[in-house]
Steps between C-alpha positions, in 0.01 A plus 500: 500500500412452867209679665752709695680608184172571322362722777836670540502582130146639518595713803803637316287601202257676731784669689656620175171662407480673836863617491482647150143633485603854598739518204249394236204681344198466726277412205662243270514564128329174415361356179165344605515255210847381594397470863196291409714280276756446777228361724302344218529202273350158540505327836768227477380144504773396740666643809753783507787492752431743788825690445403563138155616611653756735740633237228522237265676739764753598596566139139534387394727786806725529415732206149561636569561868391838635726666755226508763743394771736785413533847653342701216173317449229745604199344330210387717601451866752219473775449755810311397537184709763541773800265520380305802142465380623389156723238653215391726278465197761280333496282810120504498500363147756237587316392812168493310280527807122535496410754767141396565558365851768379742413146397634581153793716613573581863779734389281698256230541764749615763661752261162646404386533859827669599488738203136577578590600856782723378272665244225559754743692719675677212178631346326590823216253456297378798649208691343171405407581141500207259737505203447332165789466256347562157619582148452875516269791573225363275477184709540696823218739412279211392554315829447813708178591320377140510547497877317830522216358290466212746488737798257765379256239368524303826417819687190525279404141583623340177746210472670560166719189525192280527240692302701693242401841374164425336246671721762651728470858621684730259844611612607860466863536395621851570835583342693793363471595138878458509492138623728250330344286227569184702218602733256490209630167377469355850138614509436327168659180624303511824165541327446849637548670165631845424165667445442497873807710575414837651792719395638770725671811368873539550706808579745668265772244569278192481425429866140439600297809591392428856207742492375336180542158665278610787236620254502177299480284812210702638307470173442124533460212738548126522804272495798717410864451405729802482819465296775747586847542353858561603698594192307627200638316199566826316583754770587296808233685700375334818144517627449659841427180691485676834200701381344255256487180706286643786244615240488149358471353848202723576319326215602150606725461196784258444814698414757358261824686429671448166860577593673329208807719538391784729459278805880477516505866602389378842848353545661845470495731805514799266205384288284304744273803548364427151366169629367622836187311602575192292471278808127573518421332166378141462723373219805615312684400182862565403761378251837371616628504142467877499684692770628203697688398183400133513489289181171468315239390590451595863207678665345502845152537641436573866172475689409623849267204551700182432205266559284689252789510253545123522126433492477699176793346316550146637357170388524151635546154356557163659858477376605849617695494823478795734257728319210658684271796455521630856750499781778268390534615140807457281645768273351327197156574646562872442547498123317372194775250416588172666782406263706808561867584494682564827522877447573558867865397470585797276293744706669379819843535335430852374386615843802345670736650241364852553375511856235754595744789455601375158140483379443856622819619331401330174160670496645838596776477239257417217281794596801732508609373159151560361521861617845527342360372169223758514750778572733400217218476248345828615837670458492371142158650429261228614182560693437276802133412534483355851609573852776247555409335828660163430685357200274599210568787259264618225683693231382702205654732246352792309334290230329208674406353163868403469506299822475158335758597240739606777434177686582291195828688452600455863418131498680435171809692611529268799657713773186461708144376466203716593135445422205717413167566666195718464431716803205737513475493122868572440742256339812498719824317571485298821818433696498243783814470712496169689838332455747473787798530264398829338742783571502876454725446198238268349234767551713773342598281207138402442373857523755602239382220271137611534591861427699392193194316374292815549751712312515260204279584203 
């Protein structure tokens, strides 16, 4: 089989999955033992023809594929990859470009720079911010906080890149009690630790309490990083950046905004008020594989000081062409990986496919569908435990001890997939609406399935 025929066959298998996913149970009824056996066995001593490899892979994987790309997957915040971005990702794989620098791929570098400019405008970020194409919000938060660590220690007269953290002035990390867990993991990875976090109380819907933030900031001194959030992972709540950032500035703090999915609200004229003031922060993180509906894995980190960003993340070696810590940096200088996939092609394609109005419409539609889900479930006797400001819905029924049982029934039945969470001590169903293909009919059908699971005994 020729390379053309092989890749065409693989594309057809992928397309078949995409075209039929809405008609199949979201969670497959899979036998884990059979799945392991399909992939298992001894490694052959000799080669296997590529066409046989593709067929065996498809046959082995098919029974265990989740319908995450489909319209009724509401677990976590996962957007189904759009047609153009999926096709672009297929091309990306075929082209097999390393996106470290223009010397490795002029096309990958040009696509990333173009997509970065579009994103800067779309999200209302300051002109001239640097953009790093990373794997996801964990990497974005880590890069943003690392850059902040460099800055606040430099302001205190300490060169962390040269001298490390032993003997360095302690860094205060001020963050909401409702921060995402990736902030804590980033602090572990950066040697700052989680014990040094000074938690700030949150309001009833999970946004940071600005008065409490002012109190916490005033209670200490020294190098300070403030981590704020757009899009609470449970409720979708957004911190009041317009009020919080000036307080942080008054204490000389670096401000990082974790906007894994909530930052996309800035692209919507009807929701941009939730992100007001974001341009005054120092760094921002967001996922493209969430609301932009780009294939996994695709995240972005932005920094208001490109030279500092590059100085924090870059390295040099005699064989590397075009890298530099200041001034003439390449996009590979802005991430922790040199050997990295050309993620910018799919991001560029998704933005071109949608346009600014399409991104806004996608965000607005998901939020409207989340409200519809809440209404349908409430009509069926559910209690809604959050103010629905974006695409997140927290759902409970009379006996919260049954939540996990209800979840298992919903997932096994297969109409939709929703996950569980614990919010303020209550075990709840968490619905995240992030897929561009989800319709009102999908919401109604899914709500009915959840209510059937509740009624079952």
